[in-house]
C-alpha positions in Angstrom: -7.2 19.0 56.0 -6.4 21.9 54.0 -5.0 19.4 50.8 -8.7 17.8 50.7 -9.7 21.6 50.6 -7.5 22.4 47.5 -8.6 19.4 45.5 -10.8 21.6 43.3 -8.1 23.9 43.0 -5.4 21.4 42.0 -8.4 19.2 39.4 -9.0 22.5 37.5 -5.6 23.2 36.8 -2.3 21.7 34.8 0.8 22.8 36.8 3.1 22.0 33.9 1.8 24.3 32.2 0.2 27.0 34.5 2.9 29.2 36.9 0.2 29.0 39.8 1.7 27.5 43.1 0.1 24.2 44.0 0.5 24.4 47.0 1.9 22.3 49.9 0.9 18.6 51.0 0.5 20.8 54.8 -0.9 24.2 55.0 1.6 26.5 55.8 1.3 27.7 59.6 -0.9 30.9 59.6 0.5 33.9 60.5 -2.9 36.1 61.0 -5.9 36.7 59.0 -4.3 37.7 55.6 -6.2 38.5 52.7 -5.6 39.7 49.2 -7.8 41.2 45.9 -6.3 40.2 42.8 -7.2 42.3 39.5 -7.8 39.5 37.1 -7.6 40.2 33.3 -9.3 36.9 32.1 -12.1 36.5 29.8 -14.0 39.3 31.4 -12.2 41.6 34.0 -13.3 40.9 37.6 -11.7 41.0 40.8 -11.0 38.1 43.2 -10.9 38.5 47.0 -9.2 36.2 49.0 -9.2 35.6 53.1 -7.2 33.1 54.8 -8.9 31.0 56.7 -8.4 27.5 58.3 -5.0 27.0 56.3 -6.4 27.8 52.7 -7.8 31.2 51.0 -11.5 31.5 50.4 -12.2 33.0 47.4 -14.9 35.1 45.6 -15.2 36.6 42.0 -15.9 40.3 41.9 -17.2 40.7 38.5 -17.3 44.5 39.7 -15.1 45.0 42.2 -15.3 45.8 46.0 -18.0 48.0 46.7 -16.9 51.9 47.9 -20.4 52.7 49.2 -23.0 51.2 51.0 -26.2 52.1 48.9 -24.1 49.5 46.7 -24.5 46.0 46.5 -22.1 43.5 44.3 -22.3 40.5 43.2 -19.7 38.0 44.9 -19.1 34.3 43.4 -18.0 31.8 45.3 -14.8 29.5 44.2 -12.7 26.9 45.1 -10.7 27.3 47.0 -7.0 28.6 47.1 -3.4 27.6 48.4 -1.9 30.1 50.7 0.8 31.2 48.4 -1.4 32.9 46.2 -1.3 35.5 48.6 1.7 36.4 46.6 1.1 35.4 43.4 1.2 37.9 40.6 1.6 36.4 36.7 0.4 35.3 33.2 -2.1 32.6 33.0 -1.5 31.0 30.0 -4.2 31.0 26.8 -6.3 27.7 26.8 -5.6 27.1 30.7 -8.5 28.0 33.5 -8.2 31.3 34.4 -6.5 32.6 31.7 -5.3 35.7 31.8 -2.8 38.5 34.0 -3.5 38.4 37.3 -1.9 41.5 39.4 -2.2 41.9 43.0 -4.7 45.2 44.0 -4.9 45.2 47.2 -3.5 43.7 50.6 -3.2 43.2 53.9 -4.9 42.0 57.0 -8.8 41.7 57.7 -10.7 40.8 61.5 -13.8 38.1 61.3 -16.2 39.2 63.1 -18.6 36.1 61.7 -17.2 33.4 59.5 -19.8 31.5 58.5 -20.7 28.6 55.5 -23.0 31.2 54.7 -21.9 34.5 56.0 -18.8 36.7 56.3 -18.6 39.8 58.7 -15.0 41.4 58.9 -13.6 44.7 59.2 -10.8 44.9 56.2 -7.6 46.9 57.1 -5.4 46.9 53.5 -4.3 50.3 51.6 -7.1 50.1 49.3 -10.1 48.2 50.9 -10.8 49.4 54.5 -14.0 49.3 56.6 -16.4 46.5 57.7 -18.0 44.2 55.0 -20.6 41.9 55.1 -20.5 38.5 52.2 -23.6 36.2 52.3 -25.0 34.1 50.1 -28.2 34.7 48.2 -28.0 31.1 46.0 -25.7 28.3 45.6 -22.1 30.0 44.7 -23.7 33.3 44.4 -23.1 35.9 47.2 -23.6 39.4 47.5 -20.6 41.7 49.0 -22.0 45.1 51.1 -20.2 47.7 52.7 -21.5 48.1 56.1 -19.0 51.0 57.0 -20.0 54.6 55.7 -18.1 55.5 52.6 -14.8 55.9 53.2 -14.7 59.0 51.1 -17.7 61.1 52.8 -17.3 63.3 49.6 -18.1 60.9 46.9 -20.7 61.5 44.4 -22.6 58.7 42.6 -21.8 58.1 38.7 -23.8 60.3 36.6 -26.3 58.5 34.1 -27.6 59.5 30.8 -25.4 63.0 30.5 -26.3 64.6 27.5 -22.8 65.9 25.5 -22.3 69.6 25.4 -22.6 71.2 22.0 -20.7 74.1 20.2 -21.7 76.9 18.6 -21.6 77.4 14.9 -18.9 80.1 13.5 -17.9 81.3 10.4 -14.0 82.8 12.2 -12.0 81.7 15.0 -11.7 83.8 18.3 -9.8 87.0 18.2 -8.3 86.0 21.8 -7.2 83.6 20.5 -4.4 82.3 23.9 -7.7 82.5 25.7 -8.7 79.5 23.8 -7.5 76.1 23.2 -8.2 74.4 19.6 -8.8 70.7 19.1 -9.8 69.1 15.2 -13.5 68.6 14.9 -14.1 64.3 14.0 -16.4 63.7 11.3 -18.3 60.9 13.4 -20.8 59.8 15.9 -20.5 61.5 19.2 -20.3 59.5 22.3 -20.6 59.3 26.0 -18.9 56.3 27.7 -19.2 55.2 31.2 -17.0 52.7 32.8 -18.0 51.5 36.0 -16.4 48.5 37.7 -14.4 47.9 34.4 -17.5 48.0 31.8 -17.8 49.9 29.5 -21.3 51.2 27.9 -21.6 54.1 25.5 -24.4 56.3 24.8 -25.2 58.1 21.5 -26.1 62.3 21.6 -30.1 61.2 21.8 -29.6 58.9 25.2 -29.3 55.6 22.9 -27.0 52.7 23.9 -25.0 51.7 21.4 -22.2 50.0 23.0 -23.3 46.6 20.5 -22.3 48.6 17.4 -18.7 49.0 18.5 -17.3 45.9 20.3 -14.3 46.8 20.1 -14.0 49.6 22.1 -15.7 47.6 25.7 -11.2 46.6 26.1 -11.2 50.0 26.8 -12.8 49.4 30.4 -10.4 46.5 31.6 -8.1 49.1 30.8 -9.4 51.8 32.8 -10.1 48.3 35.7 -11.2 49.9 38.8 -11.7 53.9 37.9 -14.7 54.8 37.4 -14.8 57.1 34.6 -17.3 59.1 31.9 -15.5 60.3 29.3 -16.8 62.6 26.0 -15.7 61.9 22.7 -16.6 60.6 19.1 -16.6 57.7 17.6 -14.6 57.6 14.1 -13.8 55.2 11.1 -11.0 56.3 9.2 -10.0 56.1 5.6 -7.0 54.9 4.0 -5.5 58.9 4.1 -6.0 58.5 7.9 -8.8 61.1 7.4 -12.4 60.5 9.3 -14.9 58.9 6.6 -18.8 59.6 7.9 -19.1 57.4 4.7 -17.1 54.7 6.1 -18.8 54.8 9.4 -22.1 54.7 8.2 -21.6 50.7 7.2 -21.0 50.2 11.3 -24.0 52.4 12.8 -27.4 50.3 11.4 -26.3 46.5 11.4 -29.1 44.6 12.9 -27.1 41.7 14.2 -24.0 40.6 16.7 -22.8 38.5 13.8 -23.2 41.6 11.2 -21.3 43.8 13.3 -18.4 41.3 14.1 -18.0 40.7 10.0 -17.8 44.7 9.7 -15.4 45.3 12.2 -12.6 43.6 10.0 -13.0 45.8 7.3 -14.4 48.8 9.0 -12.9 49.5 12.2 -13.7 52.1 14.3 -11.7 54.7 17.1 -13.0 56.5 20.0 -11.4 59.9 20.1 -11.0 60.9 23.8 -11.6 64.9 24.2 -12.7 65.3 28.0 -13.6 63.3 31.3 -16.5 64.1 33.0 -16.2 62.0 36.2 -13.4 59.9 38.0 -13.0 58.2 40.7 -16.2 59.5 42.4 -15.8 63.3 41.1 -17.9 65.0 38.8 -15.4 67.2 37.1 -17.7 69.5 35.4 -17.5 72.8 37.2 -14.0 71.8 36.3 -12.3 74.3 34.0 -11.4 72.9 30.6 -7.9 73.1 31.1 -8.1 70.9 34.1 -10.2 68.2 32.7 -8.0 68.1 30.0 -5.0 67.3 32.2 -6.7 65.1 34.2 -7.7 63.1 31.0 -4.2 62.8 29.6 -3.0 61.6 33.0 -5.1 58.8 32.1 -3.1 58.2 29.3 -6.0 56.5 27.2 -4.0 55.6 23.8 -5.0 52.0 22.8 -5.9 49.8 19.6 -9.5 51.3 19.1 -9.0 54.3 21.1 -7.1 57.7 21.3 -6.5 60.1 23.8 -6.6 63.2 20.9 -3.9 66.6 21.0 -5.3 70.0 21.6 -3.7 73.0 21.1 -3.8 76.4 23.1 -3.4 79.3 20.9 -2.6 79.2 17.6 -5.9 78.5 16.2 -5.5 80.1 12.5 -2.5 78.0 11.9 -4.3 74.8 12.4 -7.2 75.9 10.2 -5.0 76.1 7.7 -3.2 72.9 8.3 -7.1 71.0 8.4 -7.9 73.0 5.2 -4.8 71.6 3.5 -5.3 67.9 4.7 -9.3 68.3 4.0 -10.1 67.7 7.6 -13.9 69.2 8.6 -12.2 71.7 10.3 -11.6 72.9 14.5 -13.7 73.3 17.6 -12.7 76.0 19.9 -12.9 75.6 23.7 -12.5 78.2 26.0 -9.6 77.5 28.6 -11.9 78.1 31.7 -15.0 76.8 30.5 -17.1 74.4 32.3 -18.8 71.2 31.1 -22.5 72.3 30.3 -24.5 69.2 29.4 -27.0 68.9 26.8 -26.4 72.6 26.4 -25.2 74.5 22.8 -22.6 77.1 24.2 -20.7 79.8 23.1 -17.9 78.6 25.6 -17.3 76.2 22.7 -17.5 77.2 18.7 -16.9 74.9 15.5 -15.5 76.7 13.0 -15.5 74.7 9.5 -13.5 74.6 6.4 -17.4 73.3 4.3 -20.9 73.6 5.8 -22.0 71.1 7.5 -25.5 70.6 9.3 -28.0 67.8 10.2 -31.4 68.0 8.3 -34.6 66.5 8.2 -35.8 64.2 5.3 -39.2 65.2 4.4 -39.1 62.9 0.7 -37.8 62.5 -1.7 -37.7 63.0 -5.9 -37.9 59.9 -8.0 -34.8 58.9 -10.0 -34.4 59.5 -14.0 -31.8 58.2 -16.3 -29.3 55.3 -14.8 -31.6 55.7 -11.3 -35.5 55.6 -12.5 -37.6 53.2 -10.4 -35.1 54.4 -7.3 -34.4 57.8 -5.4 -33.0 60.9 -7.8 -32.6 62.8 -4.9 -33.8 63.8 -1.2 -36.0 66.5 0.2 -34.4 67.9 3.3 -35.5 70.8 5.9 -35.1 72.1 9.4 -37.3 73.2 11.9 -38.1 77.2 13.1 -40.2 78.0 15.8 -43.1 79.6 14.7 -46.2 81.5 16.0 -47.9 77.9 16.3 -44.8 75.8 17.5 -41.8 74.6 15.2 -42.6 74.4 11.5 -40.6 72.5 8.9 -39.1 74.3 6.1 -37.9 73.2 2.9 -34.1 73.7 2.2 -33.3 72.2 -1.1 -33.0 68.8 -2.6 -30.0 66.4 -2.0 -28.6 64.6 -5.3 -25.3 64.0 -4.9 -23.0 61.7 -2.7 -25.6 58.3 -3.0 -23.8 54.8 -3.8 -26.3 52.0 -5.4 -26.0 50.5 -1.9 -26.9 54.1 0.0 -29.7 54.1 -2.3 -31.6 50.7 -2.0 -30.9 51.0 2.0 -32.4 54.8 1.7 -34.9 53.5 0.0 -35.9 50.5 2.3 -36.6 52.9 5.3 -38.0 56.1 3.9 -40.7 53.6 1.8 -42.5 52.8 5.5 -42.9 56.6 6.2 -45.0 57.5 3.0 -47.6 60.2 3.4 -50.1 62.2 0.4 -49.6 65.6 2.5 -46.1 67.8 2.4 -44.5 68.1 5.9 -43.2 71.3 4.6 -44.2 75.0 5.1 -44.2 77.6 3.1 -42.4 77.2 -0.2 -43.0 73.5 -1.4 -41.1 70.9 -3.3 -41.5 70.6 -7.0 -44.5 68.5 -7.8 -43.2 65.1 -8.4 -42.5 65.2 -4.7 -43.2 62.0 -2.8 -43.5 62.7 0.9 -42.7 61.6 4.1 -43.1 61.6 8.1 -40.0 64.1 8.8 -38.6 61.3 11.0 -34.9 60.6 9.6 -31.7 63.4 10.1 -29.3 63.7 8.1 -26.6 65.0 7.4 -25.3 67.2 4.8 -22.1 69.1 3.3 -22.7 72.4 1.3 -20.7 75.4 0.2 -23.4 78.1 0.9 -27.0 79.5 1.6 -28.8 80.7 -1.5 -30.2 84.0 -0.6 -34.0 81.7 -1.2 -32.9 80.2 2.3 -31.9 76.7 -0.1 -28.4 74.9 0.1 -25.7 75.3 -3.0 -24.2 72.5 -4.1 -25.3 69.6 -1.4 -24.0 66.4 -0.7 -25.3 63.8 0.9 -23.2 62.5 4.1 -24.8 59.7 5.5 -27.8 59.2 8.2 -27.2 60.2 11.5 -29.5 57.8 13.3 -28.5 58.9 16.8 -30.3 62.4 15.8 -33.7 63.6 16.9 -35.4 64.9 14.2 -37.2 67.3 16.1 -34.1 68.9 17.6 -32.5 69.5 14.1 -32.8 73.0 14.3 -31.1 76.0 11.6 -27.4 76.7 13.3 -27.2 80.5 12.2 -26.1 81.7 15.8 -23.0 82.7 13.9 -23.5 82.4 10.4 -27.0 83.5 9.6 -28.0 82.4 5.8 -28.9 85.3 3.9 -32.9 86.9 4.4 -34.3 86.5 0.7 -34.7 90.0 -1.0 
C-alpha cells in the first residue's frame, strides 16, 4: 500500500543523484502520529509540512510557513506523499534535480488528528515551534489553506506594520556638544528604503511609499536569509564606485528602468547594496518605542551581512574624529542619533542630526535654460526652487540655476522627462529666473550639491547630482532648522 503511495515521489527523483531517502518497499510500523516541518531553500523559499499517516508522510508546501495567528490563513499546496524516512532527512538536493536546494528541519513533534479526510484535516500539533489546533482544507485541486483554530500562541503578538514612512534627520551645521550621549553613523548617498520581510519574502518601499522591489532584484535574497523571522528594516540602497564610495550618479542608472530585462542587464555593471541601520519590527513585536541602542543591538543580533546587504557599524561618541575621517575620504558626512531616541515614523526630529561636509539638498525643477555652444539644442541648466509657507499656502521660491554635473545621457533623459511638463507661466513666486527660461510644471525633484547659500538665497557653486524619483515635489521645503541661509540685506 505504502509503495503505491510513493510512486509519484519515486518518479520525480533520480536516487543515484539525490541524497533523499528512497523509502522501503514496506512501510515501517508507525510509532505514533509524528510530523516534521522542513525549511526548504529551493528556487523560492518555502516550508514543507509532513504528517505521518497510513504508512507515509502526507505533505503540503507552505509558501509563507505556518500561520501564528487565526486572523491569517495561508496557502498550503498538496504535494506527493513522502517516505517516513523523511522525518529525519536534512541535506542539499543537487542543482538540476527536483526540489534542488537546501533542506533543514525547522520543527518536529507529534500531532493528534480530530479529522483526516481527503479534503480536510483538523489536528493539534505538539512541537517546539508549532503548537495548537490547526485546520487544513482543500480549496481547489492541490491548493489548500492552513488556518490556526486556537488563539495566537503569543497573545501579545502584533501584526506587521504596513507602509511606514522613515524617520528623518534634522540638518545641523555642527556636531552635538554632548557627543557621548550620541551614536554616529556614516551618511549614505543613496535611496532610503523600508524593507518588509514576511515569510521569507522581501518587499521594499521608498520614502514616498512606492514599491521599488523590482528595481533591485538582488536584494530579494535577503528575505530567505531572514526565513521565518518577520522583520521590518530601515536602510539605504547604495551603489559604490571603484573607490568604494557611495555614488548617487551610479545609482541613477538603476532607478528609472522600465523593464525587467533592463534591470537584469544593469545588475551586472551597477550592483547595489542595502545598508541596514535600524530594526522597526521583529517576530510579532513593534520596536519603534525602544531606544536606539536596543534597536541596534537587536539588529546586529540578526547578523545581516551578505552579498548585497550589510549592517554598517555605528560609533558611540568620537563624532569629531569620525567626521574628519569622512571629510578626508570624500564622504558626505555623518548622522548623529541620540542613544535613547525612539523611532518616529515620517517625522523629522532633532534626535537625529545630519552633519554634512558639503551642503546637499533636494530641489524642485521649475524649468530650464536652453543650452549654448556645445550644448546648443539641449538643456544648458535646470532652474530649481523650494517651497515655503506664505499667506496663501506653500509657494515655490527660486533658488537658482544648476548648470554643471550633467553627462550627455543625463541631459537626454532630463529633456525626455521635462518636455511633456512645459507650461507658459512661471511656477516661481517672487524673484524670477532669466528671461530666456522655459518653464515646466513643478513635479520633478533633483538633488543638488552646493558650497553655500548666497545673501540673495540662491545656490553658490551648485552641481547636479540626479533626479530623486522617490520624492514628492510638494514636500521639498528649505532645510534650515539648524543651518538657515542668510536673509537678504
